[in-house]
C-alpha positions in Angstrom: 16.1 16.9 52.0 15.1 18.7 48.8 13.8 22.2 48.9 10.3 22.9 47.4 12.0 24.5 44.3 14.3 21.6 43.7 11.3 19.1 44.0 9.2 21.2 41.8 12.0 21.2 39.3 12.5 17.5 39.5 8.7 16.9 38.9 8.8 19.2 35.9 11.8 17.3 34.5 10.1 13.9 34.9 6.8 15.0 33.4 6.0 14.4 29.8 6.4 17.1 27.2 3.4 19.2 27.2 2.8 21.5 24.1 0.9 24.8 24.2 -2.7 23.8 24.1 -1.9 20.1 24.1 -2.3 17.8 27.0 -0.6 14.6 25.6 2.9 14.0 24.4 3.6 14.6 21.0 3.4 11.5 18.7 6.6 9.9 17.4 7.4 10.5 13.7 6.5 6.8 13.0 3.1 7.0 14.8 2.1 10.3 13.2 2.9 9.1 9.7 1.0 5.8 10.1 -1.8 7.6 11.9 -2.2 10.0 9.1 -2.2 7.2 6.6 -4.8 5.2 8.5 -7.1 8.1 9.0 -6.8 9.2 5.3 -5.4 12.4 6.3 -3.4 13.0 3.1 -2.4 16.6 3.8 -1.1 15.7 7.2 0.8 12.7 5.6 2.3 15.1 2.9 3.3 17.6 5.7 5.0 14.8 7.7 7.0 13.6 4.7 8.0 17.2 3.8 9.4 17.4 7.3 11.5 14.3 6.6 9.4 11.5 8.1 10.4 8.0 7.0 8.0 6.9 4.3 9.0 3.2 4.9 8.2 3.0 8.6 6.3 -0.2 9.4 3.6 -1.1 11.9 5.3 -3.9 14.0 2.0 -5.8 14.1 1.7 -6.6 10.5 4.8 -5.0 8.8 2.3 -2.5 7.0 3.9 0.6 5.6 2.1 4.0 5.0 2.1 3.0 1.3 0.2 -0.2 2.0 -2.4 1.7 3.9 -2.7 4.4 1.3 -3.1 1.7 -1.4 -5.6 -0.3 0.6 -7.6 3.0 1.0 -7.4 4.0 -2.6 -5.7 7.3 -1.7 -3.8 8.1 -5.1 -2.5 11.4 -3.8 -0.9 9.8 -0.7 0.5 7.0 -3.0 2.2 9.6 -5.2 3.6 11.6 -2.3 4.9 8.3 -0.7 6.5 7.2 -3.9 8.0 10.6 -4.5 9.6 10.4 -1.0 11.1 7.2 -1.6 8.6 4.7 -0.3 9.5 1.0 -1.1 7.0 0.3 -3.8 7.2 -3.5 -3.6 7.4 -3.9 0.2 5.6 -6.9 1.7 3.3 -7.0 4.7 3.6 -9.9 7.0 0.7 -11.8 4.9 2.9 -11.2 1.7 0.7 -8.3 0.3 2.4 -5.5 -1.7 0.9 -2.1 -2.0 -0.1 -3.0 -5.7 -1.9 -6.3 -4.4 -3.8 -4.3 -1.9 -4.9 -1.6 -4.5 -6.0 -4.3 -6.9 -7.8 -6.5 -4.2 -9.7 -3.5 -3.1 -10.7 -2.5 -6.6 -8.9 0.9 -6.7 -8.0 1.3 -10.3 -6.5 4.8 -10.2 -4.3 3.9 -7.1 -3.1 0.8 -9.0 -2.3 3.0 -12.0 -0.4 5.4 -9.8 1.7 2.5 -8.2 2.4 1.1 -11.7 3.5 4.5 -13.0 5.7 4.9 -10.0 7.5 1.5 -10.7 5.6 -1.2 -8.7 6.2 -4.6 -10.0 3.2 -6.1 -11.7 4.7 -9.6 -11.9 4.4 -10.5 -8.2 2.1 -13.0 -6.4 -0.3 -12.6 -3.6 -1.8 -15.5 -1.9 -0.1 -17.9 -4.3 -1.6 -16.2 -7.4 -0.2 -13.8 -10.0 -1.7 -10.4 -9.6 -3.2 -10.5 -13.0 -5.0 -13.6 -12.1 -6.5 -11.8 -9.1 -7.6 -9.1 -11.5 -9.2 -11.8 -13.9 -11.0 -13.3 -10.8 -12.5 -9.9 -10.1 -13.6 -9.5 -13.7 -12.0 -6.1 -14.1 -11.3 -5.8 -17.8 -10.0 -2.2 -17.5 -7.5 -3.3 -14.6 -6.4 -6.3 -16.8 -5.6 -4.0 -19.7 -3.5 -1.8 -17.4 -1.7 -4.8 -16.0 -1.0 -6.1 -19.5 0.2 -2.8 -20.9 2.6 -2.7 -17.9 4.1 -5.9 -18.7 2.2 -8.4 -16.6 3.0 -12.0 -17.7 -0.2 -13.3 -19.3 0.8 -16.9 -18.9 2.1 -16.8 -15.3 0.7 -19.7 -13.3 -0.7 -19.9 -9.7 0.1 -22.7 -7.2 -2.3 -25.1 -9.0 -0.7 -24.5 -12.3 -3.6 -22.5 -13.7 -3.2 -19.3 -15.9 -5.4 -16.2 -16.1 -7.0 -17.4 -19.2 -8.1 -20.6 -17.5 -9.7 -18.5 -14.8 -11.4 -16.3 -17.5 -12.7 -19.5 -19.2 -14.1 -20.9 -15.9 -15.8 -17.6 -15.2 -17.2 -17.6 -18.7 -15.9 -14.1 -19.1 -15.8 -13.8 -22.9 -14.3 -10.3 -23.1 -11.5 -11.2 -20.5 -10.9 -14.4 -22.7 -10.6 -12.3 -25.8 -8.2 -9.7 -24.1 -5.9 -12.4 -22.7 -5.9 -14.4 -26.0 -4.9 -11.2 -27.9 -2.1 -10.8 -25.4 -0.8 -14.2 -26.0 -2.6 -16.0 -23.3 -2.7 -19.8 -23.3 -4.6 -22.4 -21.6 
């Protein structure tokens, strides 16, 4: 038979950790980093990284990292902090998306530039298309210039054998056609 004090002690030891003023257990490092990225709480994310949080933690549901989330949201400051903390710049989600692919598909020019400056590969594919082709489909001349300046292969082909210039011709985008031709683009 346990005494009242022993029973109370066992109950306290079995209870979840309660912080002063907090009624829920503290989040794990992984949960806190992913949560901060998802909420766009850049300062909290930066603080977590400064405390040694793993910048490459993944969400098991889709293999998304904090860098994927920041890129998708267009959070250039978070992208820079994550890159400086050693985040894998070319990590792929379960659907094959890299952080740069997400920044591009969501139209985030400054975030795309930040990823490229940090060393993200521009010659990768997403959804069976070179990233440059996705940019051309979107019609973003500025982003195409950034990609080409960073070394994107102007004549890379998609799964159907098309090039970015072919897409620009189909879309009747004369400015894009001119840029791609000046960069060595071929049909």
